[in-house]
Structures are given as structure tokens and as C-alpha cells.
NUDO-520486 format. One line per field, with one value per residue: residue in one letter; z negated, x negated, y negated of N, C-alpha, C in turn. Coordinates in nm, 4 decimals. Layout:
REM NUDO-520486
residu <- (a|...);
npz <- (Z|...);
npx <- (X|...);
npy <- (Y|...);
capz <- (Z|...);
capx <- (X|...);
capy <- (Y|...);
cpz <- (Z|...);
cpx <- (X|...);
cpy <- (Y|...);
//
This chain:
REM NUDO-520486
residu <- (x|x|x|x|x|x|x|x|x|x|x|x|x|x|x|x|x|x|x|x|x|x|x|x|x|x|x|x|x|x|x|x|x|x|x|x|x|x|x|x|x|x|x|x|x|x|x|x|x|x|x|x|x|x|x|x|x|x|x|x|x|x|x|x|x);
npz <- (0.0000|0.0845|-0.0404|0.0174|0.0748|-0.2032|-0.3315|-0.5839|-0.7912|-0.8671|-0.6589|-0.4528|-0.2344|-0.0104|0.0194|-0.1255|-0.2632|-0.3814|-0.2494|-0.3388|-0.3128|-0.3358|-0.2063|-0.1182|-0.3312|-0.4363|-0.5234|-0.3356|-0.2423|-0.1048|0.0542|0.0743|0.2871|0.4930|0.6550|0.8250|0.7399|0.5204|0.2943|-0.0417|-0.2296|-0.5000|-0.7703|-0.9615|-1.2342|-1.2348|-1.1460|-1.3514|-1.5635|-1.4783|-1.4819|-1.7561|-1.8591|-1.7456|-1.8673|-2.1260|-2.1249|-2.0457|-1.8155|-1.7879|-1.8052|-1.5524|-1.4114|-1.4342|-1.5136);
npx <- (-0.0841|-0.0555|-0.0506|0.0854|-0.1389|-0.2156|-0.2154|-0.3477|-0.1391|-0.2551|-0.4053|-0.5466|-0.4323|-0.5949|-0.6427|-0.8419|-0.9215|-0.9021|-0.7744|-0.5955|-0.5271|-0.3690|-0.5015|-0.4570|-0.6384|-0.7799|-0.8679|-0.8656|-1.0447|-1.0599|-1.1685|-0.9356|-0.9365|-1.0637|-0.9522|-1.0352|-1.2798|-1.5355|-1.4423|-1.4209|-1.4347|-1.2933|-1.2758|-0.9811|-1.0555|-1.2890|-1.1861|-1.0067|-1.1869|-1.3093|-1.0864|-1.0293|-1.2616|-1.2308|-0.9930|-1.0855|-1.2565|-1.5234|-1.6553|-1.6443|-1.8566|-1.9596|-1.8244|-1.9340|-1.9916);
npy <- (0.1180|-0.2180|-0.5375|-0.8711|-1.1512|-1.3562|-1.6775|-1.8903|-2.0961|-2.3340|-2.4217|-2.6740|-2.9470|-2.9346|-2.6703|-2.5452|-2.2752|-1.9352|-1.6275|-1.3358|-0.9826|-0.6620|-0.3705|-0.0649|0.1370|-0.0732|-0.4169|-0.7065|-1.0050|-1.3304|-1.6384|-1.8966|-2.0762|-1.9495|-1.7241|-1.5220|-1.4614|-1.3187|-1.0555|-0.9776|-0.6803|-0.5057|-0.2689|-0.1838|-0.1861|-0.3424|-0.5889|-0.6401|-0.6755|-0.9132|-1.0907|-1.0840|-1.2046|-1.4596|-1.5450|-1.5674|-1.7803|-1.7368|-1.8108|-2.0803|-2.2589|-2.2693|-2.4573|-2.7048|-3.0511);
capz <- (0.0000|0.0873|-0.0737|0.0852|0.0060|-0.2996|-0.3692|-0.7150|-0.7899|-0.8909|-0.5356|-0.4164|-0.1039|0.0935|0.0249|-0.1915|-0.3574|-0.3331|-0.2407|-0.3775|-0.2802|-0.3615|-0.0817|-0.1597|-0.4680|-0.4649|-0.5200|-0.2435|-0.2667|0.0044|0.0484|0.1420|0.4096|0.5911|0.6573|0.9017|0.6823|0.4387|0.1864|-0.1515|-0.2725|-0.6383|-0.8302|-1.0599|-1.3599|-1.2150|-1.1406|-1.4874|-1.6427|-1.4365|-1.5353|-1.9007|-1.8802|-1.7115|-1.9738|-2.2494|-2.0961|-2.0308|-1.6942|-1.7842|-1.7880|-1.4107|-1.3543|-1.4427|-1.6023);
capx <- (0.0000|-0.1247|0.0381|0.0478|-0.2361|-0.1542|-0.3005|-0.3143|-0.0566|-0.3382|-0.4757|-0.5222|-0.3712|-0.6896|-0.6528|-0.9635|-0.8804|-0.9192|-0.6534|-0.6175|-0.4216|-0.3949|-0.5159|-0.4821|-0.6884|-0.8716|-0.8231|-0.9490|-1.0488|-1.1183|-1.1490|-0.8088|-0.9581|-1.1338|-0.8755|-1.1051|-1.4133|-1.5630|-1.3515|-1.4839|-1.3496|-1.3184|-1.1873|-0.8950|-1.1300|-1.3781|-1.1054|-0.9559|-1.2973|-1.3227|-0.9731|-1.0476|-1.3633|-1.1732|-0.8976|-1.1589|-1.3436|-1.6630|-1.7153|-1.6166|-1.9821|-1.9896|-1.7510|-2.0161|-1.9454);
capy <- (0.0000|-0.3464|-0.6485|-0.9956|-1.2358|-1.4466|-1.7895|-1.9462|-2.2171|-2.4519|-2.4556|-2.8136|-2.9707|-2.8968|-2.5250|-2.4977|-2.1717|-1.7987|-1.5474|-1.1966|-0.8879|-0.5207|-0.2953|0.0727|0.1509|-0.1833|-0.5551|-0.7819|-1.1484|-1.4072|-1.7833|-1.9241|-2.1538|-1.8676|-1.5988|-1.4191|-1.4485|-1.2005|-1.0152|-0.9039|-0.5691|-0.4668|-0.1698|-0.2491|-0.2075|-0.4576|-0.7106|-0.6593|-0.7322|-1.0524|-1.1670|-1.0953|-1.3063|-1.5901|-1.5802|-1.5961|-1.8963|-1.6953|-1.8682|-2.2240|-2.3350|-2.2776|-2.5697|-2.8267|-3.1599);
cpz <- (0.0000|0.0602|0.0058|0.0055|-0.0837|-0.3418|-0.5039|-0.6999|-0.8048|-0.7660|-0.4960|-0.2735|0.0121|0.1041|-0.0379|-0.3007|-0.3024|-0.3239|-0.2810|-0.3301|-0.3229|-0.2280|-0.1196|-0.3050|-0.5088|-0.4696|-0.4301|-0.2718|-0.1456|-0.0203|0.1299|0.2722|0.5217|0.5983|0.7353|0.8489|0.5965|0.3283|0.0831|-0.2000|-0.4112|-0.6776|-0.9264|-1.1924|-1.3488|-1.2154|-1.2777|-1.5766|-1.6077|-1.4944|-1.6856|-1.9326|-1.8515|-1.8197|-2.1018|-2.2304|-2.0786|-1.9116|-1.6869|-1.7621|-1.6400|-1.3430|-1.3589|-1.5363|-1.5726);
cpx <- (-0.0887|-0.0239|-0.0033|-0.0599|-0.1619|-0.2555|-0.2549|-0.2309|-0.1392|-0.4162|-0.4442|-0.4691|-0.4635|-0.7081|-0.7789|-0.9266|-0.9229|-0.7815|-0.6899|-0.5005|-0.4650|-0.4005|-0.5542|-0.5236|-0.7817|-0.8002|-0.9199|-0.9364|-1.1147|-1.0965|-1.0250|-0.8263|-1.0210|-1.0708|-0.9445|-1.2459|-1.4277|-1.4599|-1.4325|-1.3859|-1.3923|-1.2284|-1.0948|-0.9679|-1.2236|-1.2991|-1.0467|-1.0633|-1.3190|-1.2105|-0.9849|-1.1514|-1.3104|-1.0758|-0.9690|-1.2679|-1.4910|-1.7329|-1.6992|-1.7420|-2.0172|-1.9197|-1.8286|-1.9549|-1.8069);
cpy <- (-0.1245|-0.4565|-0.7718|-1.0693|-1.3331|-1.5513|-1.8434|-2.0738|-2.3438|-2.4944|-2.5996|-2.8255|-2.9327|-2.7458|-2.4691|-2.3987|-2.0362|-1.7346|-1.4053|-1.1114|-0.7489|-0.4504|-0.1524|0.0772|0.0380|-0.3175|-0.6304|-0.9309|-1.2155|-1.5559|-1.8166|-2.0018|-2.0704|-1.7292|-1.4870|-1.3944|-1.3244|-1.1797|-0.9385|-0.7986|-0.5225|-0.3508|-0.2435|-0.2763|-0.3270|-0.5879|-0.7419|-0.7212|-0.8792|-1.1374|-1.1863|-1.2030|-1.4458|-1.6360|-1.6240|-1.7016|-1.8606|-1.7605|-2.0191|-2.3082|-2.3507|-2.3965|-2.6998|-2.9282|-3.2063);
//
């Protein structure tokens, strides 16, 4: 089963965001402005670990000032 690409609600008017979808046994991620560009593929466990880190502010330092 492949779900449609889903973009975050916080995406700005210029489309600066990522999109994600479920594709079989994996979660895929791409840049929303480059629909034909590269796609990153993750296992559900890998994506869950990323989401957990994001929820717990582990990556906030990457946003800069």
C-alpha cells in the first residue's frame, strides 16, 4: 500500500517543507519543491525514532538563532 504524499501544515507559502508517505513496509520522505528528486526511505522504527527526537526537541539546535 502506498499512501499519498503528505506535507506538514506549517509549510510556508513557498513550499519549503518535506513530504512523507507510507510505501509498503517503509516511510518515504522528499522535499516538497522537488517531486522528481531524491527520496529518503526509512523503516517504521527509524522514522519513529526521528519523530520521538523531534517531539523531544533533540534537533532544535539545528535551527540556528
